[in-house]
N, C-alpha and C positions, 0 to 999 in steps of 0.2 A: 181941544183935549189932547190931541196927538202932540202938539207943540209943547205942551206942559210935560208930557212923558219924555220927550226927547231932551228937554231942558233938564229934567231930573236925572236922566241917564248920564248926560254930560257932566253934571255936577258930581254924580256918584263916581264916574270914571276919573274925573279931575281930582277928587279927594284921594282915591287910591294911587293915582300918579304921584301926587305930592308926598303921600306916605311912603311910597317906594323910593322916591328920590332922597328923602331924608334918611331912610334906612341905608341906602347905598352909600350916601356921604359919610354917615357915622361908621359904617362898616369899613370903608376905605381908610378913614382916620385910624380906627382901631388896628387894622391890619398893618398899616405903616408903622405905628408905634410898636406893635408886637414883633413884626419881622425885623425891625432895626435894633431890637433889644439884644444885648450881648448874651442874655440867657437863652434866647431863641436860637442864636447861632450855635451855642454849645449844645442845645437840645438836638439841632439838626445833625451836628457832628456825632453825637452819641447814638442817634437813631441810625445813621449811616454805618457807624461802627458795629452796632448790633446786627444790622442787616447783613453786613459782610461776614460777621461771625456765624450767623445762622447758615448762610450760603456755603461757607467753607466746611462747616460741620456736616451739612447734607452731602456735599461732594465727597468728603472723606468717608462717610458712612456708605454711600453708594459704591465707592471704590473698594472698600474692605469687604462688602457683602456680595457684590456682583462680579467684580473682575477676578480673574484667576490669580492665585498667589504666585509670584515669580521671585524666587530666591536662588535656587540652584540652576546650574546650566542645563540639566536634564529635566527640569520641571516641565510639565505639560498642562494643557487645559484640563479642567475638571472632567469635561466630557470624554476626552481621550483616555484619561486615567480610569474612568468608569467603564469604558468599552474594554480596555485591557483587563480590568478586574473580572468583568463578566466572562470574557474569553477564557481566562485562567480557571474560573469556576466550572465552565462547561467542559474544559479539558479534564479536570479532576473528576467530574461526574462521569465522563466517558470511561476513564481509567477504572473507577470503582465499579461501574456496570460490567466491564470486561472481567474484572476479578471475581465478581459475584457469579457471572456465567461460567467462568473457569472452575470455581469451587463447586458449583452445582453439577457440572459435567463430571468432575472427579468423584463426587459423592455418589452419583448414579453408577459409575463404573465399579466402585469399591463395595457398594451395598450388596450383600448376598441375597440371593433370591429366597424368598420364604415359601415354604411348601405348606400345604394345609395338613393339619394333624388328623390322623385317623382317630376313629372312635376309641380304639384300644389305648392309644397314647394319651388321649385326653382323660380317659378313665384312670390311668395310672397316676397322672399328675394330681388329680383330685384326692387320691388316697393318701 
């Protein structure tokens, strides 16, 4: 019984081996014809051309979005320009705070002291 099973398995594997070999042979023939075709050469050229186009487009996009713009002699990195801008804003805020403090101190000096009205004066105003 075991010999029969072994024989069936060998036959089964032999069948798939022949099937695989025929598939491999036909595939090789098809690929040889397909790859030697002038159309396939043109398709390879076009796909390579498209790949290069996409790669160049991506590089240009990365350069334009990520790298600092350099045109003038005195141009700086975006980070440096941002730091300078923040520093100038802080300086302006400090100057404004000083002016506000100065105006507050002047208004306190100029403001006359108010005295409380007596009952007689309040009664005269209501009349």
